[in-house]
C-alpha positions as CSV (number, residue, x, y, z in Angstrom):
1,X,21.4,21.7,6.1
2,X,20.7,18.0,5.3
3,X,19.0,19.1,1.5
4,X,22.5,21.5,1.2
5,X,24.6,18.2,2.8
6,X,23.0,15.7,0.0
7,X,23.6,18.2,-2.7
8,X,27.3,18.9,-2.1
9,X,28.2,14.8,-1.5
10,X,26.4,13.9,-4.7
11,X,27.5,16.5,-7.2
12,X,30.9,17.3,-5.7
13,X,31.9,13.7,-6.6
14,X,31.0,14.4,-10.6
15,X,33.1,17.9,-10.8
16,X,35.2,15.9,-13.0
17,X,32.4,15.6,-15.1
18,X,31.8,19.4,-15.3
19,X,35.7,20.5,-15.6
20,X,36.4,18.1,-18.3
21,X,33.7,19.1,-20.4
22,X,34.5,22.8,-19.5
23,X,37.8,22.2,-20.7
24,X,37.3,20.3,-24.2
25,X,34.5,22.9,-24.9
26,X,36.6,26.0,-23.7
27,X,39.5,23.9,-26.6
28,X,37.2,24.1,-29.2
29,X,35.7,27.6,-28.9
30,X,39.5,29.5,-28.3
31,X,39.6,27.5,-32.3
32,X,37.2,29.5,-33.4
33,X,34.2,26.7,-33.4
34,X,31.7,28.8,-31.0
35,X,28.7,27.1,-32.2
36,X,28.1,23.1,-31.9
37,X,30.2,23.9,-28.0
38,X,27.3,26.3,-27.7
39,X,24.7,23.3,-28.6
40,X,26.5,20.2,-26.6
41,X,25.9,22.9,-23.6
42,X,22.2,24.5,-23.6
43,X,21.0,20.2,-24.3
44,X,22.5,18.9,-22.0
45,X,20.8,21.4,-19.9
46,X,17.5,21.8,-21.4
47,X,17.2,17.5,-23.0
48,X,18.5,16.2,-20.5
49,X,19.5,17.8,-17.1
50,X,15.7,19.6,-16.8
51,X,14.0,16.8,-18.3
52,X,16.2,14.0,-16.0
53,X,15.1,16.3,-13.1
54,X,11.9,15.8,-13.1
55,X,11.4,12.3,-13.6
56,X,13.8,11.1,-11.5
57,X,12.1,13.5,-8.4
58,X,9.5,11.6,-8.8
59,X,10.9,8.4,-9.0
60,X,14.0,9.2,-5.9
61,X,12.6,12.8,-3.9
62,X,15.0,15.5,-3.5
63,X,18.1,13.5,-4.3
64,X,16.8,12.3,-8.0
65,X,17.1,16.8,-9.2
66,X,20.6,16.8,-8.0
67,X,21.1,13.6,-10.1
68,X,20.4,14.9,-12.6
69,X,23.0,17.4,-12.6
70,X,26.2,15.1,-12.8
71,X,24.0,12.5,-15.9
72,X,23.9,15.6,-18.1
73,X,27.7,16.8,-17.3
74,X,28.4,13.8,-18.2
75,X,26.7,13.3,-21.2
76,X,27.4,17.1,-22.2
77,X,30.7,15.2,-22.0
78,X,31.1,12.6,-24.3
79,X,29.3,14.9,-26.7
80,X,32.4,17.2,-26.2
81,X,34.6,14.8,-26.3
82,X,32.6,12.8,-29.3
83,X,33.4,16.3,-31.5
84,X,37.0,16.9,-30.1
85,X,37.9,13.2,-31.5
86,X,36.0,14.3,-34.7
87,X,38.3,17.1,-35.5
88,X,35.8,19.8,-37.5
89,X,36.9,22.4,-34.8
90,X,40.1,22.4,-36.1
91,X,39.3,23.5,-39.7
92,X,37.7,26.7,-38.4
93,X,39.6,30.3,-38.6
94,X,39.5,33.1,-36.4
95,X,41.6,35.3,-37.7
96,X,43.0,34.9,-42.1
97,X,46.8,35.3,-42.2
98,X,47.5,38.3,-44.4
99,X,48.5,37.4,-48.3
100,X,52.1,36.8,-48.3
101,X,54.1,39.8,-50.7
102,X,56.3,38.4,-54.1
103,X,59.4,38.9,-53.8
104,X,59.1,41.6,-56.7
105,X,56.9,43.9,-54.3
106,X,59.6,43.9,-51.5
107,X,59.3,47.3,-50.4
108,X,62.8,48.7,-49.2
109,X,63.0,51.9,-47.2
């Protein structure tokens, strides 16, 4: 119970980072840019969270594992927001517009 309570106190305080990262990534994925948000998520999980959990657990015990979660969320949110501001996601096209008919090509039934 105590371990679960500590987890909830630490992690629940930082869900704003997770939700912000999730919303920004969702905007970019919805616009058709799926690769970069996926790479940012993988980076936050594998390159930040897991090593941070290992390092912090050596100094803080189990609480260090819990602290690695909001740290990774914050870094993922920062990278997502930076990529969002860069604007490259706006150039992705999921569905192309059909070619426009010329005035003389219009068929009237």
